[in-house]
Structure formats: C-alpha cells, structure tokens
C-alpha positions, -999 to 999 in steps of 0.1 A, spaced: -678 -422 163 -661 -402 135 -624 -410 128 -603 -381 138 -568 -394 133 -552 -420 110 -519 -433 122 -498 -451 95 -468 -471 109 -443 -487 87 -406 -490 81 -386 -466 59 -395 -468 22 -426 -489 29 -448 -466 10 -464 -445 38 -458 -411 23 -474 -421 -10 -504 -435 8 -507 -403 28 -508 -381 -4 -534 -405 -20 -555 -405 13 -557 -368 11 -569 -371 -25 -596 -397 -19 -609 -387 15 -641 -366 11 -630 -339 37 -596 -323 39 -571 -340 62 -538 -326 73 -506 -347 72 -478 -349 98 -449 -371 92 -419 -381 112 -396 -371 83 -411 -336 86 -405 -336 123 -369 -346 119 -363 -320 92 -377 -293 116 -350 -301 141 -319 -279 144 -290 -294 125 -271 -299 158 -297 -326 168 -298 -344 135 -264 -361 141 -259 -362 178 -264 -386 208 -289 -362 223 -309 -360 190 -312 -385 163 -283 -403 147 -283 -423 115 -256 -450 113 -239 -460 80 -255 -494 82 -291 -479 84 -294 -480 122 -312 -451 139 -307 -440 175 -325 -413 195 -314 -394 225 -331 -375 253 -336 -343 235 -352 -360 205 -376 -378 228 -385 -346 246 -392 -327 212 -410 -356 198 -434 -357 227 -440 -319 221 -447 -327 185 -471 -355 193 -490 -331 217 -492 -306 188 -505 -332 164 -531 -342 190 -541 -306 196 -546 -301 158 -571 -331 159 -588 -317 190 -592 -284 172 -613 -302 145 -590 -310 118 -587 -346 104 -551 -357 109 -529 -384 92 -498 -394 109 -469 -411 90 -445 -425 116 -419 -453 120 -424 -470 154 -387 -479 160 -398 -490 195 -427 -511 183 -454 -514 209 -437 -488 230 -439 -462 203 -476 -470 198 -483 -466 235 -466 -431 234 -491 -422 205 -520 -437 224 -513 -415 255 -510 -384 233 -542 -392 213 -562 -403 244 -599 -395 238 -596 -392 201 -610 -417 176 -579 -432 160 -576 -457 131 -543 -476 135 -529 -487 102 -499 -510 96 -480 -504 63 -461 -535 54 -436 -541 26 -413 -570 19 -379 -560 31 -362 -566 -2 -387 -544 -21 -384 -516 5 -345 -519 2 -349 -514 -36 -371 -483 -31 -345 -470 -6 -318 -472 -33 -341 -453 -58 -349 -426 -32 -311 -420 -26 -318 -401 6 -315 -428 31 -286 -449 45 -287 -483 28 -300 -509 53 -325 -487 69 -355 -500 51 -345 -537 56 -337 -532 93 -371 -514 99 -393 -536 78 -404 -560 106 -392 -544 139 -416 -514 137 -446 -538 137 -434 -558 168 -463 -558 194 -482 -531 176 -521 -536 173 -537 -524 142 -573 -519 131 -562 -524 95 -530 -535 76 -520 -528 41 -491 -543 21 -474 -521 -5 -451 -549 -18 -474 -555 -48 -502 -530 -42 -502 -494 -53 -505 -465 -29 -538 -454 -43 -553 -489 -38 -541 -490 -2 -555 -455 4 -588 -465 -8 -588 -496 14 -580 -472 44 -606 -446 34 -632 -473 34 -623 -480 70 -626 -443 81 -658 -437 100 -674 -405 90 -704 -386 104 -718 -380 69 -750 -398 61 
C-alpha cells in the first residue's frame, strides 16, 4: 500500500524542519508539509500566551489548554482530509504527550497508510541548535528531547545528532512505499 502520510515526531530543534525540506526535494512526487510551528503561528495572538491556548514558560516548558486542543483537533482533521484528497503529506510535530499524542494522530489518520518516524537528537546538541535559532525559550529542546518519544511506536527512527538532514531524508524516502513500478 502506498504511503500517504509521513509523520515526523521529535523535540524542538531536533532537525525535523530540515528533514521535511530535504524530503520534499528527494521524494519523486510532490508532498505537502504541515508543521506544528505553522499551526501555532496561525493561531490568534490571544491564544499564544494564555491558559486556554498555548503558553511557553521561561524555562522552556510548554502547556496547552482547551482551546488549543480543540483547534489542534480541527487542524489534524484538515491534514487528514488533504491526504484523503490525494496529496502526499508530511507532518512535523512535537508529541508533548508522547503516546497519547500519537494516538490522537492515529485516530485522525485512520484508514490512511502512515509512516511513523522518530527524529532523535542528543539533548545537548539540540540545546545548542536552540541557542543558534534564537526563537525558542532556552531549555525547550532539552526538556523535549526524550519526553516526546515516551511510549511512541515508530516504523523508522533517525538521529540528527551526527547525521545531516539530507541523509536522514534519504533514509526515510527509502522507507516510503510508492505505487510506482
């Protein structure tokens, strides 16, 4: 069965976004990318620092509220609808709830052929990338590096600690099942 959705899960600054761009370049067909950062950026400002939406603590902690959860469910349904409409979809997400986050995606993507990919990175390396990025609260990468993988089941894992995004993307692309001869 042809892979319809690739879900990448990893902590902040683990290298997911770079892998997504490389995947789009190396996969033979065009794939659309949907990332949690884009979803958060699409939310009204009133929900990006509130208990109802998403709040980022100075120490890198992240908490989400009821309104965030409701809107995220709608976003996941939209991503699934895009795949059902025939587009290949790559999801870049951070499973703050570990296996519970994966289960929410499983329900949204039910009936689609999904390749689950864990993107790992040594916490200290991710923390260094976080500093270079300058757009994240310090501590987020280190806090998320292992918690996002707790209880999550993958078809494939890559580690960006010492491996470039392009190499990781090629590894993932080799695991994508296509209907091409």
